[in-house]
C-alpha positions in Angstrom: 156.4 -135.9 -37.6 159.1 -134.4 -34.5 157.5 -137.5 -33.2 158.9 -139.8 -35.9 161.8 -138.2 -35.4 162.3 -139.0 -31.2 160.7 -142.5 -31.9 162.9 -142.8 -34.8 166.2 -142.0 -32.6 165.5 -143.4 -29.5 165.3 -147.2 -31.8 168.2 -145.2 -33.2 170.3 -145.6 -29.6 168.8 -148.3 -28.9 170.4 -150.2 -32.2 173.3 -148.9 -31.7 173.8 -150.0 -27.4 172.3 -153.5 -29.5 176.1 -153.2 -31.3 178.3 -151.6 -28.4 177.0 -155.0 -25.7 177.1 -157.3 -28.8 181.0 -156.3 -29.6 182.0 -155.7 -25.8 180.3 -159.9 -25.5 181.8 -161.1 -28.1 185.3 -160.1 -26.0 184.4 -161.4 -23.1 183.2 -164.8 -25.3 185.4 -168.0 -25.1 186.4 -168.6 -29.2 183.1 -170.9 -31.0 183.0 -174.5 -30.8 180.2 -176.7 -30.6 181.2 -177.4 -26.9 179.6 -176.4 -23.2 182.3 -173.7 -22.5 181.3 -171.6 -25.9 177.9 -172.2 -24.4 178.7 -171.4 -21.0 180.6 -168.2 -21.9 177.6 -167.3 -24.4 175.2 -167.6 -21.9 176.7 -165.8 -18.2 177.6 -162.9 -20.3 175.8 -159.7 -19.5 177.0 -157.6 -23.0 175.6 -159.9 -24.2 172.9 -160.2 -22.3 172.8 -157.1 -22.7 172.6 -156.6 -26.5 169.4 -158.8 -26.5 167.6 -156.8 -24.4 168.8 -153.8 -26.7 168.1 -154.9 -29.2 164.7 -156.6 -28.5 163.5 -152.4 -27.2 164.5 -150.6 -30.4 162.4 -153.8 -32.4 159.5 -152.5 -29.6 159.9 -148.9 -31.1 159.8 -150.8 -34.6 157.2 -151.6 -34.4 155.7 -148.8 -33.5 156.7 -146.5 -35.9 156.5 -149.1 -38.7 152.5 -149.1 -37.6 151.4 -145.7 -37.1 153.9 -143.5 -40.2 154.6 -144.6 -43.8 157.3 -147.2 -44.2 158.8 -145.2 -46.8 159.8 -142.8 -44.6 161.2 -144.3 -41.4 163.4 -147.3 -43.1 166.0 -143.9 -44.0 165.6 -143.4 -40.3 167.1 -146.1 -39.2 170.7 -144.6 -40.8 170.6 -141.5 -37.4 172.2 -145.1 -36.0 175.1 -144.8 -38.0 176.1 -140.9 -36.2 175.6 -142.5 -32.6 177.3 -146.0 -33.4 180.6 -143.7 -34.2 179.9 -142.1 -31.4 180.1 -145.0 -29.4 182.9 -146.6 -31.2 185.1 -143.2 -30.1 183.5 -143.5 -26.5 183.2 -147.1 -24.9 186.6 -148.0 -27.7 188.7 -145.3 -28.3 188.7 -145.7 -31.7 190.1 -143.4 -34.2 187.4 -142.1 -36.8 188.6 -140.8 -40.2 187.3 -137.3 -41.7 186.8 -139.5 -44.4 183.5 -141.4 -42.6 182.8 -138.3 -41.4 181.8 -136.6 -43.9 180.0 -140.0 -45.1 178.0 -140.2 -42.0 177.8 -136.6 -42.9 175.9 -137.0 -46.2 173.4 -139.2 -44.4 172.3 -137.0 -42.5 171.6 -134.8 -44.9 169.8 -136.6 -46.8 167.5 -137.8 -43.8 167.1 -133.8 -42.8 165.6 -133.4 -46.7 163.2 -136.5 -46.1 162.2 -135.0 -43.3 161.3 -132.0 -45.0 
């Protein structure tokens, strides 16, 4: 079980980084349009590329997890990424996260603890 939790945590970190880099990349992109300027801003956007690399890496971890562990246990563990996502929103984007969201994530984490027992 510890091996599953370890790999799931690593995968969830990459999932959270995917979203952070995606948001940073989208903030730097030109407004959407079917034109060269938009596609150039997407193709030359380092955070956008890093988002793709992170989601690919998370997928590789997910392939390993699904192959070696029961899906009924592995899939709910993806919710660990909510914690990392909220921490990233505070540390990277300086967002304020209200107590109600922390309580909600706390309930999810309690569910993860029950799931892994």
